[in-house]
N, C-alpha and C positions, 0 to 999 in steps of 0.2 A: 504494500500500500504506500509506504514512504517513497519507494522508487518511482511509482506512478505519479505521485504528487510532485516530486522533484522534476520529473520529465515534463509534466504539464506546465509547471512554473517556468522552466527554462524556455519552452516553446513560446509561451505568452510573452516573456520578456524579449525574446528575439523578434517576435512579430511587432511589438510596440516600438522597438528601435527602428526596424525597417520601415514601418508605416509612416513615421514622422520625418523621414529623411528625404523623400523625393527620389530623384535619380541617384544612382550610386556615384560615390566620389571617384575622381580620377587622380592618378599620381601626378604630383606637381614637379617642378624643376628640382626641388630639393630631394625628392624621392628618386628621380631619374639620375641624379648625381651619384647615388649609391651603386649604379651599374658599373662604375669604375672598379669595384671590388669583385665583380663576377669573373670566374675563371678558376683554374687550378694553379696553385702557387706552390713551388718547392722552397723549403726552408732549410738552412743549415747555418751553424754558427757555434760560438763558444759562449757559455754563460759563466759569469763570475760567481764565486761562492757568496752566499748571502743567507739571511735568516729564512729565505724561501727554500733553500736547499743547497746541495753541493754544486760546485762548478763542474764544467766539463763540456764536451762537444754535444751537439744535438742535431738531428735531422728530422724532417717531417714534410707532410703534404697537406695543404688545405684546399678544399673545393668549395666555392661559393656560388650560389644561384639566387636569382630573384624569386621571392616567394610569390605564390598565387596572388594576383591583384596588382603586383608591381610596386608595392609600397615599402617592402622590407627585403633585406638580404639575409639568407641563412647560410651558414658555413659549417662544414664538418672537417675536422682535422685529426690526423694521427701521425705519430712519430715516436722517436725514442731518444733518450738522453741519459744523463748520469743517474736520474731517479727511476729509470726503467721506461716501459712503454707508456705512451700518453695518447688519450683520445679526448676530443673536445667538440663542443657544439656552441656556436655563437650566432646571435641575432644582431644585426645593425639596422637602426631605424632613425627616421627624422621625427622629432617631437615638435609639431607645429605650435603648440601652446608656449613652450619655453624657447622655441626657435634655436634648438641645438640638436646635434646628432647624438644618439645614445647607443650603447651596446650592452648586451648581457651575455655572459659567457659562463659555461660550466665545463668541467673536465673531470677526469678520474681522480683528481686530487680533492681535498676537503672543501676549499672555499670558492664560492662563485665570484665572478668579477662583474662590476657594473660601472658604467661611466656615462657622462663625465662625473667626476667626484666633486 
């Protein structure tokens, strides 16, 4: 019963949002600028020792694509370094209210990253 109620509430909320907006929004120039990050990127370098972990060389690959609708970029990465294998997921977006670009990233380490700070 709770699941049914939750589903109905979510559908009602979605319909109320769609109903009051008129035609769907289109990506603006700020969203289009994110297309510069689309592609597959190879990474390699050397990290200095820090409180974040030991230093050493690293390699990796990051693949970024425009998310459906053309407003945001989604990136998946994997690689290896002194701390072992790494996998990550990142979202790049333009925040029109604050007029800044933002990102949110997670990986197989403990802390997520958000920006700008």
